[in-house]
C-alpha positions as CSV (number, residue, x, y, z in Angstrom):
1,X,-10.3,8.2,12.2
2,X,-7.0,8.7,10.3
3,X,-7.0,7.9,6.5
4,X,-3.7,6.3,5.6
5,X,-2.6,7.1,1.6
6,X,0.5,5.4,0.4
7,X,1.2,5.9,-3.8
8,X,4.2,3.8,-5.4
9,X,6.1,4.2,-7.9
10,X,8.0,1.2,-9.6
11,X,11.6,1.5,-10.0
12,X,13.4,2.4,-13.3
13,X,13.0,-0.8,-15.3
14,X,10.4,-2.7,-13.0
15,X,7.3,-4.3,-14.9
16,X,3.8,-4.4,-13.8
17,X,3.6,-8.0,-15.2
18,X,6.8,-9.2,-13.1
19,X,6.2,-12.0,-10.9
20,X,7.6,-10.4,-8.1
21,X,5.5,-7.4,-8.7
22,X,2.2,-9.4,-9.3
23,X,2.9,-10.8,-5.7
24,X,3.6,-7.7,-4.0
25,X,-0.1,-6.2,-5.9
26,X,-1.9,-9.7,-4.3
27,X,0.0,-9.2,-0.8
28,X,-1.5,-5.6,-0.6
29,X,-4.7,-6.8,-1.9
30,X,-5.1,-9.5,0.7
31,X,-4.4,-6.9,3.7
32,X,-8.0,-5.6,3.9
33,X,-9.6,-8.8,5.2
34,X,-6.3,-9.9,7.3
35,X,-5.5,-6.7,9.4
36,X,-8.4,-6.3,12.0
37,X,-7.2,-2.4,12.7
38,X,-8.3,-1.2,9.1
39,X,-11.7,0.2,9.1
40,X,-11.8,1.1,5.4
41,X,-9.6,-0.6,2.7
42,X,-8.8,-0.4,-1.1
43,X,-5.8,-0.6,-3.4
44,X,-5.1,-0.7,-7.2
45,X,-3.0,0.1,-10.6
46,X,-3.1,3.4,-11.7
47,X,-4.7,3.9,-14.6
48,X,-3.2,7.3,-15.4
49,X,0.0,7.3,-17.8
50,X,0.7,10.6,-17.3
51,X,4.6,11.1,-16.5
52,X,4.2,12.4,-12.7
53,X,1.5,9.7,-12.1
54,X,2.5,6.7,-9.2
55,X,1.6,3.2,-10.3
56,X,-0.3,2.1,-7.3
57,X,-2.2,3.3,-4.6
58,X,-3.8,2.4,-1.5
59,X,-6.4,3.9,0.4
60,X,-7.0,3.0,4.0
61,X,-8.7,4.4,7.3
62,X,-7.8,3.1,11.4
63,X,-10.0,4.0,14.0
64,X,-6.6,6.4,15.7
65,X,-2.8,6.8,16.2
66,X,-2.6,3.3,18.0
67,X,-4.6,1.7,15.6
68,X,-2.4,2.9,12.6
69,X,1.0,1.9,14.7
70,X,-0.9,-1.6,15.1
71,X,-1.2,-1.9,11.5
72,X,1.9,-0.9,10.3
73,X,3.3,-3.3,13.0
74,X,1.4,-6.3,11.7
75,X,3.1,-9.6,10.1
76,X,0.9,-9.3,6.9
77,X,1.7,-5.2,6.9
78,X,5.4,-5.7,7.2
79,X,5.5,-9.0,4.8
80,X,3.7,-6.9,2.3
81,X,5.4,-3.4,2.6
82,X,8.6,-6.0,2.2
83,X,8.0,-7.1,-1.3
84,X,7.6,-3.6,-2.4
85,X,11.0,-2.6,-0.7
86,X,12.7,-4.6,-3.3
87,X,11.4,-3.0,-6.4
88,X,9.6,0.4,-5.4
89,X,9.5,3.7,-3.8
90,X,6.8,5.5,-2.0
91,X,5.2,8.3,-0.3
92,X,2.6,8.5,2.3
93,X,0.2,10.6,3.9
94,X,-1.8,10.0,7.2
95,X,-4.4,12.5,8.5
96,X,-7.1,12.6,10.8
97,X,-10.3,13.4,9.6
C-alpha cells in the first residue's frame, strides 16, 4: 500500500471563503467517490491557526505505485489539482506502508 499525503497552503491574500477556493475544496472532497484506485480517502480544512500550518490536507491510500500513477493521471484528479494551482502551493509525501 502507498499512503499519499498532500498539504496545501493558500497563497497570500486568498481566503477560504472565495468561491474558487470553495469549489476547489469540493472538487477534492468528491475524488474519494470518483477515482477507483483510491482505497482510502479523507480531506479537510486545517483547524490550527499556527503560522507554520498548512490550510488543507489530503490523506489517501492506493494499492501500489501503478495505482498511484493512475490516480494522479485520472481526469478528476487533474481537474481538482488544476483548480488549486490558481491559488495555492503544496507539498506531498508518498510512502509505502
